[in-house]
C-alpha positions in Angstrom: -84.1 51.8 12.6 -82.1 50.1 9.8 -78.8 51.0 11.5 -79.9 49.3 14.8 -80.8 46.1 12.9 -77.3 46.0 11.3 -75.6 46.6 14.7 -77.7 43.8 16.3 -76.9 41.4 13.3 -73.1 42.2 13.6 -73.2 41.7 17.4 -75.0 38.4 17.1 -72.6 37.2 14.4 -69.6 38.1 16.7 -71.2 36.1 19.5 -71.7 33.2 17.2 -68.2 33.4 16.0 -66.8 33.5 19.5 -69.0 30.5 20.5 -67.7 28.6 17.4 -64.1 29.5 18.3 -64.6 28.2 21.9 -66.1 24.9 20.6 -63.2 24.5 18.2 -60.8 25.0 21.0 -62.7 22.4 23.2 -62.7 19.9 20.3 -59.0 20.5 19.7 -58.3 20.0 23.4 -60.3 16.8 23.5 -58.5 15.4 20.4 -55.1 16.2 22.0 -56.2 14.5 25.3 -57.3 11.4 23.3 -54.0 11.3 21.5 -52.0 11.6 24.8 -54.1 8.9 26.5 -53.6 6.6 23.5 -49.9 7.2 23.5 -49.7 6.6 27.3 -51.6 3.4 27.0 -49.5 2.2 24.1 -46.2 3.1 25.7 -46.8 1.6 29.1 -49.7 -0.6 29.7 -50.1 -2.3 26.3 -46.4 -3.1 26.1 -46.5 -4.6 29.6 -49.5 -6.7 28.7 -47.6 -7.9 25.6 -44.7 -8.9 27.8 -47.0 -10.9 30.1 -48.5 -12.7 27.1 -45.0 -13.7 25.9 -44.2 -15.0 29.4 -47.4 -17.1 29.4 -46.6 -18.4 25.9 -43.3 -19.6 27.2 -45.1 -21.8 29.7 -46.7 -24.0 27.0 -43.5 -25.8 25.9 -42.4 -26.2 29.5 -45.8 -27.9 30.4 -45.4 -30.2 27.4 -41.9 -31.2 28.5 -43.2 -31.8 32.1 -41.1 -29.0 33.5 -43.8 -27.9 35.8 -41.5 -26.2 38.4 -40.2 -23.7 35.8 -43.6 -23.2 34.3 -45.0 -22.5 37.8 -42.2 -19.9 38.3 -43.1 -18.2 35.0 -46.8 -18.2 35.9 -46.1 -16.6 39.3 -44.1 -13.9 37.5 -46.9 -13.3 35.1 -49.4 -13.0 37.9 -47.1 -10.4 39.6 -46.8 -8.5 36.4 -50.6 -8.5 35.9 -51.1 -7.2 39.4 -48.6 -4.4 38.7 -50.3 -3.5 35.5 -53.7 -3.4 37.2 -52.2 -1.0 39.7 -50.8 1.2 36.9 -54.2 1.3 35.2 -55.9 2.3 38.4 -53.3 5.1 38.9 -53.6 6.2 35.3 -57.4 6.5 35.6 -57.2 8.2 39.0 -54.8 10.9 37.7 -56.8 11.7 34.5 -58.3 15.1 34.6 -61.6 15.2 32.8 
């Protein structure tokens, strides 16, 4: 009887170790995915948003100097960039595999 109890204990322990190992792999995979997503966002989308912000900032002095034509051109460019960025974000989300 004692031998059967030991075998059961060892079997249960192996199952628990396997379950723990699978959870560790899942966690490691989730961390890797998070890092990849973070890097993708930083490399593409956030840099693009920063560029749009710089373009919008350059409109301020033009508006003060009454150069509305040039400011309007820059605003149109910023709007176009924002529309492209929104498309990139939609594509990024659509291609993510959860």
